[in-house]
N, C-alpha and C positions, 0 to 999 in steps of 0.2 A: 504494500500500500504506500502511495506517495506520502511523504512527510513534509513538514514545514522546513523553510530555509532559514538558516541562522548565520549571522555575521559575527565572527569572533575577532576582537581587536586587542592585541597585546604585543608590546615590543620585546618581550622575552620569548625567544623561540621555543624553549622547552615548555613553558607554560602554554603557549599557543598550540603546540603539538598535543599536550596533555588534554586540553579542552576539546580540540578538534577530534582527537581519537575517541574520547568518551561520548561525545554527542553524535559522531558519525556511527558509532556502534549501536546507538539507539535508532538509527535509520534516518536521522536528519541530514539534509543537504547543507554543507558547510562552506562558507566563504571565509577567508582569512586575510588579515592585513596587520602590519606592525606599526602603522602611523595613523594619526588623526586625519590627515589629508586623505589617506587611502580609505578610511572609514566613511568619510563624507561622500567620496566618489562612488564607492560601491553601494552605499545606502540609497543614493539618489538614482543610480542606474538600475539596481536589482530589486529595490524595495523588499528587503528580507522580512520575514515574519517576526524576527526578534534579533536583538543586538546584545551580545556579551561584550562589555566595554571596560577595558583597563583605564584608570584615570591618569597614571603617570606615563605619558607618551611624549615622544620627541615632537617638536613643532607645536601643532595644535593639541592641547591636552584633552583628556576625556571629558572633563566638565564642560569645556567649550564645545566639543563635538555634540554632547547632549543638548546643550543650549541651542545650537544652530539647528539641529534636527527637530527639536520640539517647537521651534518658532517657524518652521517651514510647513505649510499646509499639506504638502505632498508626503512628508515623512513624520509628522507629529504623532501619528497613531502607532508607530513602531514601538513595541515594548522594549525597554532597556534594563538589563541587569548589569549593574556595575560590579566589577571584579577587581579588587585592588588591595594593596598593602596598607592603604591609608584608612585605618580603622577607627580613628577618633570620632567621637560623637558629632563634632562640628562638621567633619567631612561627610558623614552619613546624612546628616540633616541637609547639608548643601546639595548633595546628590539627589535626594528625594524631592527637595523643593524645585529642582530643575526638571523634574518629571520622570526620574528613574522609577521603575516598578519594583525593583528589589536591589539589595546591596549585599554582596558576598565578599568577605575579607580573606586575604591570603595569610597563612596557608589555608587551603580549603579541601574539603572532601569532594572528589568528582561525583560521587553518588548524590550528595546533597545539592550540588550545582545542577545536575540533571533533573532532580526533583523540583528545584526552583524554576527551571526552564519550562517543565511541563505545566506547572501551576500558572506561570505567566501567560503561556499560550492558551490555556483554558479561559483565563480571565479576559483575554483579548476578544474571544468569541462571545462570552457571556455579557460583557459590558457594552455590547453594541446596541443599536437603536431599539426602542420599544416596539414590541411585536404586535400590540393590540390595536394600534391606530390604522386607519385605512391608508392605502398608498396608491398613487396613480403614476405610472411611468410608461412612456411610449403610448401604445394603445391598450394598455392593461390597467384594470382596476382590481385591487385586492381588498376585500372587506373581512378582516379576521372575525369580528363579532358574528357575522352571518356565515362565515366560512364560504364566501362567495368570490368567484373570479369572473370578471367580465373582459372579453376581448371585442373591441369595437362595439361595446354596449350589449353583447350577447353573452349569456351565461355559459361557462364551461364547467362540466362536472368532473371533479377531481377526487381521488381517494384522500383519506386523512393525511397520509405520509406525503403524497404528491403536493398537497396544499402546503404542508409545513415546509417542504423543501423550497417551493417557489416563493413563499412568503419570506423565508430567510434570505435567499439570494437577491430577490428584487429590491429589498430594503437597503442593499449595500452595492449599488451598481459600480462596476469597475474593480471591486475587491475580489481577489483570487482566494479561494478556499480549497483545502484538501478535502478528500472524502471523509477523513477522520474528523476534521473540524465541523463539517456539515452535520454529520450524524451526532457528534457530541452536543451540538447546539439544539438539534431537533428532538433527539431522543434521550440524551443524557449519557453519562459515562458507561453505564452497564449494558447498553443495547448492543447485542452481538451483530456485527455487520461485516461484510466483505466488500472489496472493490466492486464486484459484480452486482451486488444488490443495490448499491448507489447508482451505478450506471443504468440499471434497469429502470429505476425511478425516473431518471433523466430522459431516457428513451420514451417512456410513457408520457411524461410531461410534454415533450416536444410534439409528439403525435397529437395529443389532445388540444394543444394550443395552436396547432396549424402553423401558418406563416409566422406567428409571434414566437414560435418555439426557437427561432434563430437567435433570440436574445439570450438564451442560455448557451454560453460558449464553453467549449472544452479547451482547457489550457494543458497542452500535452505534457505529460510527465508530472503534473501537479494536481489538477482537479478541475474546478469549474468556477465561472464568474458570470454575473448578469451584465449584459452589455449596457454601457452608459448611454 
């Protein structure tokens, strides 16, 4: 199953490799860089699902990287876990106030870091827009209270799961989600699912939506997004 993409930033090659190895072993796709400038370039180009960021970097330091990313509308929603030897209370407060989602101090346990990464990625999905208000996008209307979907004003009959998938994606146009993220948001952590079952739901949705089905785009090797 495709997993989320994570950018790891640290100027110590051994730490960079340790983090990369442990996250890659969990199935995540990893980008690595040793500088703040590199972090900004990759974050803007690749828009990763999460950033593991060292603070003490050559050139642009980690705090400045976080500040720049959080002030940019295109990158402000990327969760940031700060990983650093600067463990004083003032440093932690500064990092969190800049918008970091979590703060892990060195030396660290790789298992704990992986657990923090998982938690941050779950929060990213669950802290997204309210699901119960109606939404209109393109020629689609979605009314959660009535569990009703209209295409060009005509009602489309969807199953419970098809409706939940469409409602989740259509509220976040342009956002790319893995199959894992979609199911985690729609059904919860304990729902057993495979790549194939998610793909089947999307096939059914596209067929029922007719020409409007084109708005659900497949992102090869990652998952799905709803067309902006």
